[in-house]
Every structure is written in C-alpha cells, then in structure tokens.
C-alpha positions in Angstrom: 19.0 27.8 -4.3 17.5 26.0 -1.1 19.7 24.8 1.7 21.1 21.1 1.0 19.6 18.7 3.2 20.6 18.9 6.8 19.3 16.4 9.3 21.1 15.4 12.6 21.2 11.5 12.8 20.4 10.8 16.6 21.7 7.2 16.5 23.6 4.4 15.6 22.9 3.7 11.4 22.7 -0.3 10.8 24.9 -0.9 7.8 24.2 -3.8 5.5 27.0 -5.9 4.9 26.7 -6.9 1.3 26.4 -10.9 0.6 28.3 -10.4 -2.9 30.7 -7.7 -4.2 29.0 -7.6 -7.1 25.6 -6.1 -5.5 24.7 -2.7 -6.1 25.7 0.0 -3.9 23.2 3.0 -5.0 19.8 2.7 -6.7 21.3 3.9 -9.5 23.8 1.1 -9.9 20.5 -1.3 -9.4 19.3 0.3 -12.5 22.5 -0.4 -14.3 23.1 -4.0 -13.2 19.7 -4.9 -14.5 20.0 -3.4 -17.9 23.7 -5.1 -18.1 22.5 -8.6 -16.7 19.3 -8.7 -18.6 19.0 -6.6 -21.5 15.4 -6.8 -21.1 13.8 -5.8 -24.9 10.6 -5.4 -22.7 11.6 -4.1 -19.3 8.6 -1.4 -18.6 5.2 -1.8 -20.6 2.4 0.5 -20.7 -1.2 0.7 -22.7 -1.4 3.1 -25.1 -4.7 3.1 -26.8 -5.9 -0.5 -27.2 -2.2 -1.5 -27.4 0.8 -2.5 -25.0 4.2 -0.6 -25.7 7.5 -1.5 -24.5 10.6 0.0 -23.4 13.8 -1.4 -22.8 16.1 -1.6 -20.3 19.0 -0.4 -22.6 16.5 2.8 -23.5 15.3 2.7 -20.0 19.1 3.9 -18.9 19.5 6.0 -21.7 16.4 7.8 -20.8 17.4 8.0 -17.1 20.7 9.6 -18.1 18.8 12.0 -20.0 16.9 13.3 -17.1 19.4 13.6 -14.6 21.7 15.3 -16.8 18.3 17.5 -17.5 17.9 18.3 -14.5 21.7 19.1 -14.0 21.5 21.2 -16.7 18.6 23.4 -14.9 21.2 23.9 -11.8 19.9 20.9 -9.5 22.8 18.9 -7.7 22.9 15.9 -5.5 20.9 16.3 -2.3 18.3 19.1 -4.1 14.9 17.9 -3.6 12.3 17.2 -6.9 8.6 16.0 -6.4 6.7 13.8 -8.3 3.1 14.0 -8.3 1.7 11.3 -11.1 0.1 7.7 -11.6 2.0 5.2 -12.2 3.8 5.1 -15.6 7.1 4.5 -17.0 7.9 8.2 -16.9 7.6 8.4 -13.2 9.9 5.4 -13.1 12.4 6.9 -15.4 11.9 10.0 -13.7 13.0 8.0 -10.6 15.5 6.1 -11.8 17.3 9.7 -13.1 17.5 11.4 -9.8 18.9 8.2 -8.1 21.7 8.3 -10.6 23.1 11.0 -9.6 21.9 11.8 -6.0 19.0 14.2 -6.2 16.2 13.1 -3.8 12.8 13.0 -4.9 9.9 13.2 -3.6 6.6 11.2 -4.1 3.3 13.0 -3.8 0.1 11.1 -3.9 -2.1 12.2 -6.5 -5.0 12.1 -4.1 -3.6 14.5 -1.8 -5.4 17.8 -1.0 -3.6 21.1 -2.6 -2.7 21.9 1.3 -1.2 18.9 2.0 0.8 19.0 -1.3 1.7 22.9 -0.2 2.8 21.7 3.0 5.2 18.8 1.4 6.7 21.1 -1.3 7.6 23.9 1.4 8.6 21.1 4.0 10.8 19.5 1.7 11.9 22.6 -0.2 11.2 21.0 -3.7 13.0 23.2 -6.6 11.2 21.1 -9.3 7.8 19.5 -9.4 7.3 16.7 -12.2 3.4 16.8 -13.0 1.1 14.4 -14.4 -0.7 16.8 -16.9 -3.0 19.9 -17.1 -5.4 17.7 -14.8 -3.2 17.5 -12.0 -1.9 21.3 -12.7 -5.8 22.6 -12.3 -6.2 21.0 -9.2 -3.2 22.5 -7.0 -2.6 25.3 -8.9 -3.9 27.6 -6.6 -1.3 26.8 -4.1 2.1 26.4 -6.1 2.4 30.3 -5.6 2.7 29.9 -1.9 5.9 27.4 -2.5 8.7 29.9 -2.8 11.1 27.4 -3.2 9.7 26.0 -6.4 11.1 27.0 -9.7 10.0 25.0 -12.5 6.9 22.5 -13.5 7.9 19.4 -15.9 4.8 17.8 -17.4 5.1 14.3 -18.3 1.9 14.3 -20.9 2.5 15.6 -24.0 -1.1 17.7 -24.1 0.1 20.0 -20.9 -0.2 24.0 -20.4 2.4 26.1 -21.9 3.6 27.9 -18.6 6.2 30.6 -17.7 8.2 28.3 -15.5 7.5 24.6 -17.1 8.7 22.1 -19.8 7.7 18.7 -21.0 9.8 15.6 -19.9 10.7 15.4 -23.6 12.3 18.9 -23.5 14.0 18.0 -20.2 15.3 14.9 -21.8 16.3 17.3 -25.0 18.3 19.2 -22.5 20.2 16.3 -20.7 21.3 14.8 -24.3 22.2 18.0 -25.3 24.7 18.2 -22.2 26.0 14.6 -22.4 26.9 15.2 -25.9 29.1 18.3 -25.1 30.3 16.6 -21.9 30.5 12.8 -22.4 32.4 12.2 -18.8 29.9 14.4 -16.3 27.5 11.6 -16.1 30.0 8.7 -14.5 31.5 11.8 -12.8 28.4 12.9 -11.0 27.3 8.8 -10.4 30.9 8.2 -8.4 30.0 11.1 -6.1 26.6 9.2 -5.0 27.3 7.2 -1.4 25.2 4.0 -0.3 24.8 6.4 3.1 23.3 9.2 1.1 19.7 9.9 0.9 17.5 9.0 -1.7 14.1 9.9 -1.0 11.9 11.9 1.5 8.5 10.0 1.8 6.1 11.7 3.6 3.3 9.6 6.0 -0.1 9.4 5.5 -0.8 10.9 8.4 -3.5 9.3 10.3 -2.7 11.7 13.5 -1.4 14.9 13.1 0.6 16.5 10.2 2.6 14.2 7.7 6.4 13.4 8.5 9.1 13.5 6.0 10.6 9.8 6.5 14.4 9.8 4.8 15.1 7.0 3.7 18.7 6.2 2.2 20.1 4.0 -1.1 21.3 1.5 1.8 17.5 1.7 3.6 16.1 0.7 0.2 18.3 -1.7 -1.1 18.5 -3.7 2.1 15.0 -4.3 1.7 15.0 -5.4 -2.4 17.7 -7.5 -1.8 16.7 -9.2 1.4 12.9 -9.1 1.3 12.3 -11.3 -1.2 15.3 -14.0 -0.4 12.9 -17.0 0.0 10.5 -16.5 -3.0 11.3 -18.4 -5.7 11.6 -15.6 -8.9 13.2 -15.3 -11.9 13.4 -12.7 -14.9 10.5 -14.6 -16.5 8.3 -13.0 -13.9 5.3 -10.6 -15.3 4.1 -8.4 -12.3 1.3 -6.0 -12.9 1.9 -2.4 -10.9 -1.4 -1.3 -9.7 -0.5 0.3 -5.8 0.9 3.9 -6.5 4.6 4.4 -6.8 4.2 7.1 -3.8 3.5 4.5 -1.6 7.1 2.7 -0.4 5.7 -0.4 -0.6 5.3 -0.4 -4.2 7.8 1.6 -4.6 10.1 -1.5 -3.4 8.3 -3.7 -5.4 9.0 -1.7 -8.5 13.1 -1.6 -7.5 12.9 -5.6 -7.2 11.1 -6.4 -10.5 13.6 -4.4 -12.4 16.5 -5.6 -10.3 15.6 -9.3 -11.4 15.2 -8.5 -15.1 11.1 -8.8 -14.9 9.2 -7.3 -17.5 6.9 -4.6 -15.9 3.4 -3.6 -16.5 1.4 -0.7 -15.6 -1.9 -0.9 -15.0 -3.6 2.0 -16.6 -6.2 3.2 -13.7 -7.6 1.6 -10.5 -11.1 0.9 -12.6 -8.8 -0.6 -15.5 -7.4 -3.3 -13.0 -9.8 -5.8 -13.8 -9.1 -5.6 -17.6 -5.4 -5.4 -17.4 -5.4 -8.6 -15.4 -6.9 -10.1 -18.0 -4.6 -9.0 -20.7 -1.4 -9.0 -18.8 -2.2 -12.3 -17.1 0.5 -11.5 -14.2 2.8 -14.2 -12.7 3.0 -11.6 -9.2 0.5 -9.5 -8.1 1.5 -6.9 -5.2 -1.8 -5.3 -3.7 -3.3 -4.0 -0.2 -6.1 -6.3 1.6 -8.8 -4.6 0.6 -8.3 -5.6 -3.3 -8.8 -9.2 -2.4 -11.7 -8.4 0.3 -13.7 -6.7 -2.9 -13.1 -9.6 -5.1 -14.3 -11.7 -2.7 -17.5 -9.7 -1.8 -17.9 -8.8 -5.8 -18.2 -12.9 -6.5 -20.4 -13.5 -3.2 -22.7 -10.8 -4.3 -22.9 -11.9 -7.7 -23.7 -15.5 -6.7 -26.0 -13.9 -4.2 -28.4 -12.2 -6.5 -28.6 -14.6 -9.3 -30.6 -17.4 -7.4 -30.5 -19.1 -4.2 -29.1 -22.2 -5.9 -25.7 -20.5 -7.1 -25.4 -18.4 -3.9 -25.5 -22.1 -2.0 -23.4 -23.4 -4.5 -21.3 -20.4 -3.6 -21.3 -21.2 0.1 -20.7 -24.1 -0.2 -17.6 -23.7 -2.5 -16.4 -21.4 0.1 -16.2 -23.8 3.0 -14.6 -26.1 0.9 -12.1 -23.8 0.2 -11.7 -22.9 3.9 -11.2 -26.5 5.1 -8.8 -27.4 2.1 -6.5 -24.2 3.1 -6.9 -25.3 6.9 -5.8 -28.9 6.2 -2.8 -27.3 4.0 -2.1 -24.9 6.9 -2.0 -27.9 9.5 0.5 -29.7 7.1 -2.4 -32.6 7.9 -3.5 -34.7 4.8 -6.3 -34.1 2.4 -9.3 -36.7 3.1 -10.1 -38.2 0.0 -14.1 -36.7 0.1 -12.7 -33.2 0.9 -10.9 -33.4 -2.5 -13.3 -34.6 -4.5 -15.3 -31.8 -3.3 -12.7 -29.5 -3.7 -12.2 -30.6 -7.2 -16.1 -29.8 -7.8 -15.9 -26.4 -6.2 -12.6 -25.8 -8.3 -14.5 -26.3 -11.2 -18.0 -24.2 -10.3 -16.2 -21.5 -8.5 -12.5 -21.4 -7.6 -11.6 -21.4 -11.1 -13.8 -17.9 -11.9 -11.4 -16.4 -8.6 -7.8 -17.8 -10.4 -9.6 -16.3 -14.3 -10.0 -12.6 -12.4 -6.2 -12.8 -11.7 -5.4 -13.7 -15.2 -5.1 -17.3 -14.5 -1.3 -17.7 -13.9 -0.7 -16.3 -10.2 2.0 -18.1 -8.5 1.1 -15.5 -5.4 -0.2 -12.6 -4.5 2.0 -10.6 -1.7 -0.1 -8.2 0.4 0.9 -5.4 3.3 -0.4 -2.1 4.3 -2.6 -3.3 6.6 -4.1 -6.2 7.9 -5.6 -9.1 5.9 -8.0 -11.1 7.5 -8.0 -14.7 8.3 -11.5 -15.4 6.4 -9.7 -14.1 3.2 -6.6 -15.5 3.5 -8.2 -19.0 3.9 -10.3 -18.3 1.0 -8.1 -17.2 -1.6 -5.2 -20.0 -0.6 -7.9 -22.6 -0.6 -8.9 -21.5 -3.9 -5.4 -21.7 -5.6 -4.6 -17.8 -5.2 -1.8 -18.0 -2.9 -1.5 -15.0 -1.0 1.3 -13.9 1.3 1.0 -11.7 3.9 4.0 -9.2 5.1 4.6 -6.3 7.9 5.8 -3.1 7.4 6.1 0.7 7.6 7.4 3.9 5.0 10.2 4.3 8.1 11.4 0.5 7.4 11.6 1.0 3.6 9.2 -1.2 4.0 9.4 -4.7 4.9 10.0 -6.2 8.6 8.4 -9.2 8.0 7.1 -11.5 5.8 5.4 -15.1 5.0 6.8 -16.7 2.0 6.2 -20.1 0.2 8.9 -21.8 2.8 7.6 -20.7 5.8 3.7 -19.8 5.8 1.7 -19.6 8.8 -2.0 -18.2 9.2 -3.0 -15.3 11.4 0.9 -13.6 11.1 3.0 -11.3 9.1 5.6 -14.3 8.6 9.1 -13.9 10.0 11.4 -11.1 10.4 14.1 -10.6 6.7 16.9 -11.2 6.6 19.2 -8.7 8.6 16.4 -7.2 10.4 15.4 -8.0 14.2 12.3 -7.7 15.6 11.6 -7.4 19.7 8.5 -7.1 21.7 8.5 -4.3 24.3 7.4 -4.3 27.9 3.6 -2.6 26.8 3.7 -5.0 23.5 5.0 -2.9 21.1 7.1 -3.8 18.0 10.6 -2.2 17.9 12.9 -3.2 14.9 16.1 -2.7 14.4 18.3 -2.9 10.9 19.8 -1.6 7.7 16.2 -0.7 6.4 15.4 1.5 9.3 15.1 5.4 7.8 18.0 7.9 9.5 15.1 9.9 10.7 12.1 12.6 10.2 13.1 15.5 7.7 13.5 18.6 9.8 11.5 17.3 12.9 14.9 15.9 15.0 12.6 16.0 18.0 10.5 13.4 16.3 12.9 11.5 15.1 14.5 11.0 18.9 10.7 10.2 20.0 10.8 7.5 17.2 13.8 5.5 18.5 14.4 3.9 21.7 17.2 5.0 23.8 19.6 1.7 22.7 18.7 2.7 18.8 15.7 0.5 18.4 12.7 2.0 16.0 9.4 2.5 17.6 6.4 0.9 15.1 3.5 2.1 17.3 1.9 -1.4 16.4 1.3 -4.2 19.1 2.2 -7.6 18.6 4.0 -10.8 19.9 6.4 -13.2 18.5 4.8 -17.0 18.9 7.4 -20.1 19.5 8.1 -20.5 15.9 9.5 -17.1 15.9 6.2 -15.7 13.2 5.1 -12.3 14.4 1.7 -11.4 14.7 0.0 -7.8 14.7 -2.9 -7.2 17.2 -3.3 -3.6 16.6 -2.0 -0.1 16.4 -0.7 1.2 19.5 -2.2 4.9 19.2 -5.9 3.0 17.8 -6.4 1.0 21.1 -9.0 2.8 23.2 -10.7 2.1 26.8 -14.7 1.8 27.4 -15.3 3.5 30.6 -15.5 0.7 32.1 -11.6 0.5 32.0 -11.3 -2.6 29.6 -9.0 -1.6 26.5 -10.2 -2.9 23.0 -8.5 -3.0 20.1 -10.8 -2.1 16.9 -9.2 -3.6 14.1 -9.2 -7.3 15.0 -13.1 -6.9 15.6 -13.7 -4.8 12.3 -12.3 -7.6 10.2 -14.6 -9.9 11.3 -17.7 -7.7 11.0 -15.9 -6.9 7.3 -16.7 -11.0 6.4 -20.6 -10.3 5.8 -21.3 -9.6 2.0 -23.3 -7.0 3.5 -20.8 -4.8 5.1 -18.4 -2.2 3.0 -16.9 -0.5 5.6 -16.8 -0.7 9.4 -15.2 1.2 12.2 -15.3 0.6 15.5 -16.1 3.7 18.0 -16.5 3.7 22.0 -13.6 5.4 23.7 -14.8 6.2 27.2 -18.3 5.1 26.6 -19.6 1.8 28.2 -19.6 -0.3 25.0 -17.9 -0.4 21.5 -20.6 0.6 18.8 -19.8 0.5 15.0 -20.2 2.8 12.2 -20.8 0.6 9.3 -21.0 1.7 5.4 -23.4 -1.0 3.8 -22.7 -2.7 0.4 -25.5 -1.3 -1.2 -26.2 -3.4 -4.0 -26.1 -6.7 -1.8 -28.4 -5.1 0.8 -30.7 -3.6 -1.7 -31.3 -7.3 -3.4 -31.9 -8.1 0.4 -34.7 -6.0 0.9 -36.3 -6.5 -2.3 -36.1 -10.3 -1.4 -37.8 -9.5 1.7 -40.4 -6.8 1.0 -39.0 -4.0 2.3 -39.5 -0.8 0.8 -37.4 2.0 0.0 -36.3 4.9 -2.2 -33.2 5.7 -1.6 -29.8 4.3 0.3 -30.5 7.0 3.0 -33.9 5.0 3.6 -32.5 1.6 4.1 -29.8 3.4 6.7 -32.8 4.5 8.5 -34.7 1.6 8.0 -35.1 -0.4 11.2 -36.0 -3.8 9.9 -32.3 -3.1 8.0 -30.7 -1.9 11.1 -31.5 -5.1 13.0 -30.3 -7.6 10.2 -27.1 -5.9 9.9 -27.1 -5.6 13.9 -27.5 -9.7 13.5 -24.9 -10.0 10.9 -22.7 -8.3 13.5 -23.4 -10.5 16.2 -23.1 -13.7 14.6 -19.9 -12.8 13.5 -18.7 -11.6 17.2 -20.2 -14.1 18.9 -17.2 -15.7 20.3 -15.7 -12.1 21.6 -15.3 -11.3 25.5 -18.8 -9.4 26.5 -16.7 -6.3 26.8 -15.7 -6.6 23.2 -19.1 -6.9 22.2 -20.7 -4.5 19.4 -24.0 -3.6 21.1 -25.1 -0.9 18.7 -24.4 0.2 15.0 -25.1 3.3 13.0 -25.4 2.8 8.9 -23.7 5.4 7.3 -25.1 6.5 3.5 -21.9 7.9 2.4 -18.6 5.5 1.9 -15.7 6.7 3.4 -13.1 8.1 1.0 -9.7 9.8 0.5 -11.4 12.7 -0.9 -13.5 13.2 1.9 -10.9 12.9 4.4 -11.8 9.8 6.2 -9.1 7.7 4.5 -5.5 8.0 3.9 -3.9 8.2 0.2 -3.1 4.1 1.6 -6.7 3.4 2.7 -5.8 3.7 6.4 -8.7 4.8 8.7 -8.2 8.1 9.8 -10.2 7.7 12.9 -9.9 11.0 15.0 -11.4 12.4 11.6 -14.3 10.1 11.7 -14.7 10.8 15.2 -15.1 14.3 14.5 -17.3 14.1 11.2 -19.7 11.8 13.1 -19.9 13.1 16.1 -23.7 13.4 16.6 -24.4 10.4 15.0 -21.9 8.5 17.5 -23.6 10.4 20.4 -27.2 9.4 19.1 -26.0 5.6 19.5 -25.6 6.1 22.9 -28.0 8.6 23.7 -30.2 5.9 22.5 -28.9 3.6 24.5 -29.3 5.4 27.3 -32.9 5.5 27.0 -33.8 1.8 25.6 
C-alpha cells in the first residue's frame, strides 16, 4: 500500500463562507443534492449506435455508490489515489462521483498523453488503480505499466476489454460494491461522513508548456467554490441542455460538469471530437463550453466554403461579416442601432448568420470560452451573428475560474470581472495575482514549487501579465514566460500578434519567434484548402503542400496577409519574415499541450534550422 497524501500547506488557505446552510460541503454531497432536488430522469445522456440513451440521477447515485464500495472492497481508502484515462462518458463521471463520495483522490489523465508522461503521473501520484477506457488505450501505454510499482489493478470501462491478471471490468467492480452494500448497509454513510471540505478531491497535472507536469492539489472546497460562485450572474436553470466536448481531464470541463449536475441539467456527452458537428445538430444545446480554437475553426470553415464556391458568395460572406462586427460593436458601446444597419443585419442574418446558429443546433443561449485568448475579431463576428460568447479566465491552480464575462457584465477584449469571493491584483511587474477559496493548496510532492507560486502574503502568482481597467474588467496581455526580448532590447508579447495573423482565412496556426534576434518572425501552418484554391485561381502550379510552402509567390502572398493584419503595430513588433510549415502542430507531435496551448520551447528546438534560415536570409537580403 502506498503512503497517504502528504503535503505541507505553506500559506493561509482562504475558506469560503457558504451563502446558504443547505449548500453542499463536499463534491459527494453535490451529487446527492442534485438527485434529491431534481430527480432528473435524463441526468447523463450518451450515444449508443444511432440512439441517445439516458441515465437518471437516481441510477447515477446508485452506480456511484457501487463504484465507491467496489474500490473500498479492493482495499482503497480515503486519500488513496486512482487515475482515470478515458474519453468523456457517463462512466468517467460515475467513477469520479464514486471517488468523491468516500474521499478517494482521483487523478485525471489526458488520453493524448505520451506513455512516458502517463508513467510519470502514475508514479508521482502513487496511483493504485487505473481506470482505462478500452483495449486500445491499454495497448498504447502497456509498455510503461510494468514500471509503475504502486499500480495494483486496471479497471476497464469497455466490456470488450482484454482479460488481464490484475484487471476487471467496471461492471464487475460495481458488483463487488453492491455485494458489500448488501452485507454492510451502513458502511456508505459512515465513509461519506468522514469526508471533509478541506480534504483533497483531485490531483490534476498541468500540461507542462515548460518543464515536467506538476500535480495541482484541489480540495472539495476549492472546486465547490467555483461551481457555486462562477455562475452567479448567469441565467441558468435545470432546463438547460449542455453538450460536453472538452476532455473531462481538463479542469474547465470538469468544473462545468459539476455545475451542470448541481443545477439539474441533462448533460449530453459528445461521441468524439470529429462527431461534434453531428452531435450539436442532434442535441441542440442551450449552453456550449469550448476553447477559442473551436470558434476559430467554425468561422474559417464557413469563410473557406464561401470563398471556394464563387466570388459572389465570397463577397456576400465578407459583407455579412463586416455587418456582424459593426452591429456587435454598436451593442458593445451601448449605442442605438441605425435603421440602415438593422436592415442590413436582417438581410445578412438570412444569408449567413442563421447558418452559424444552425451549426450549433439553433437554440444556444450562450457559449462560454476559456483556456486561451479569444480574439476580438472572433468575438465580434459571433456575437454579431447571434451566437453569444462569454469569455472567462482561469488556471488549473484556481479550480479554474478567476474571472468571467456574463450576461449582465460583458466587455470586449477582456476576460470579465473577478467572480464572487475571488480577489485579483496586479503586481509591480504586471503579473496577475489571485487570492480566494478556489486557489489550490499546492503542488503535490513539490513544496519548493508551491512556495515559489505564492507571494509572501499568500497570493497566487498566475504567470500571466494583465491589467484591470477603470470599470474593474480584467484584460490579459500575455504569459509572463512567453514574453521575449529582441536583440534591440524591446519586449514582445507574441499571443496578441498571433491572434491578429490567425484572422486570415489562409492561416491555420502561427507561432511568433525572435528572442534575442533583430526582429520578430513567424512560423505559419497554412490553411491548405483555402491556399490551394488561391493557387489554382492565380495559376500557381504545385504538386504537393510542400511545394506550396516553398513557392515564393505563395510566401509573398501570406506575408502580405500578415502585413495587412498587423499594419498598426509598432515598428519593432512587425513580423518582417515568415516561414511556411507543411505539417500542423499537434499534441502527438509534441508541439501542443493536451489543452492545445503552444509549447514554444519545443517548437524553437524542433524548427531551429528553419528559424536560423529565416534570419540568415534576412542578413543576406
């Protein structure tokens, strides 16, 4: 048996004062209250074949209890760690609920993580039980499991899993739990009574854009504070229909899931990322939580479709987008809508905007986005088209929400105001610092890293640079660690410049480079579908995507797009050279984290020769 969780809290923990005596004190209580209050017959919904099936809140509680007692029968006790490596499904949520009910610490693992990263997490956390989706997941990581000494058993969600010596199916685990419940009917209540709000609920390992991942220790109280306080100004009810798309191993989606369940909503799990468009049409959600990349791709796909169909459709699309932005800006500034703009908007709505809304199912109240910066352009386009986007901000270490825009208070270019019970301040160097009941108790097994993450007076240092305006809205300008200095001594924040460049339909991904160089340059992965159409329309011959990336006319064309989109930047910020990259940056390739953030250090190393060539050619020319 592994040691219990052992850590030193090096600062004062901010406790949340409940607004109501009836508020849940633990995540286990959250699940129980959801059932007792709403008795939802369709609490958890999933696709099987061509049918959507439902699990009621009553069945959710019963199965969670069986999982909890099944783990107990295997010798797992309060404070022990189990890991979940699976795509989103009711089984993920049921397993999590079972763990939370009796104080077992669960450790979510991204399905896209490399085997060695999985091994690191299993060993660092001292995981005793690993929940796996299926045989495919097992085959991907089996070579490292023998190097995980604390691991005792694997539990498979899928019935078609392999029969291994130390494995069982989830259904078998539930049977163990049911048998224990029948023989000791009071045991479950006794175990639940022992769980306290300050107990560790989960260990979530950061994506690790720099260095090895760190296990973020979040308590029941940390997460519950976010579930209750983050949606204070959102008009939500039990009738809402959310579609779960982001991985539950991401704290943003995990916290959203608890919010859905606590408020009695009927959650629907997307089948897979490639099935999301189909699932959106079928489920027709009223709430959608996503990262900015989803909205960028929807817009670029629509623009690309219009561009390739005909010049007329491309012109109509571009006209409609201008109307959307003008319309949204009027609303943003709280100015009256001129009659002519209102008429144009009505026409544009029939021709273009209605299709945007149809993509999301046609009845969205609003989308909530976080995890990365949403460009002002995308924000204005979608809001002007009637797809309301609310941008928020947070980190794994803050459970996650720090601030968010909402239907009452919303401002372009910001991530909203701090949520209830959370305070934000800006340090002398511009770093955003946070204190509140949502802030983690520390990094697991890393007391030094924990001490470094906090100021002497107990505020968490986010690593982000930002400012608070006169109305109290928070604006993020960049990651502190991502700022780079040119050889001329000028500091450059890459993210805002990258956001501008991504507004081009011909750009899929972009990474700014230029640390200790004379000027910033950009590595660009083109949107090849749009670029091929441009090449064909302009008589540019090519045999492959590699040909396009090397073609001087294409490079000049993309450079002109970059120049136009960054025309008003300071001279030292302007991107003077670009290189086109044939292969998309991916999680599997190591260039992106599981939350789709750019690993700049990896890209700097992987494309060193390309970057060097950019600057060598600049010296010559």
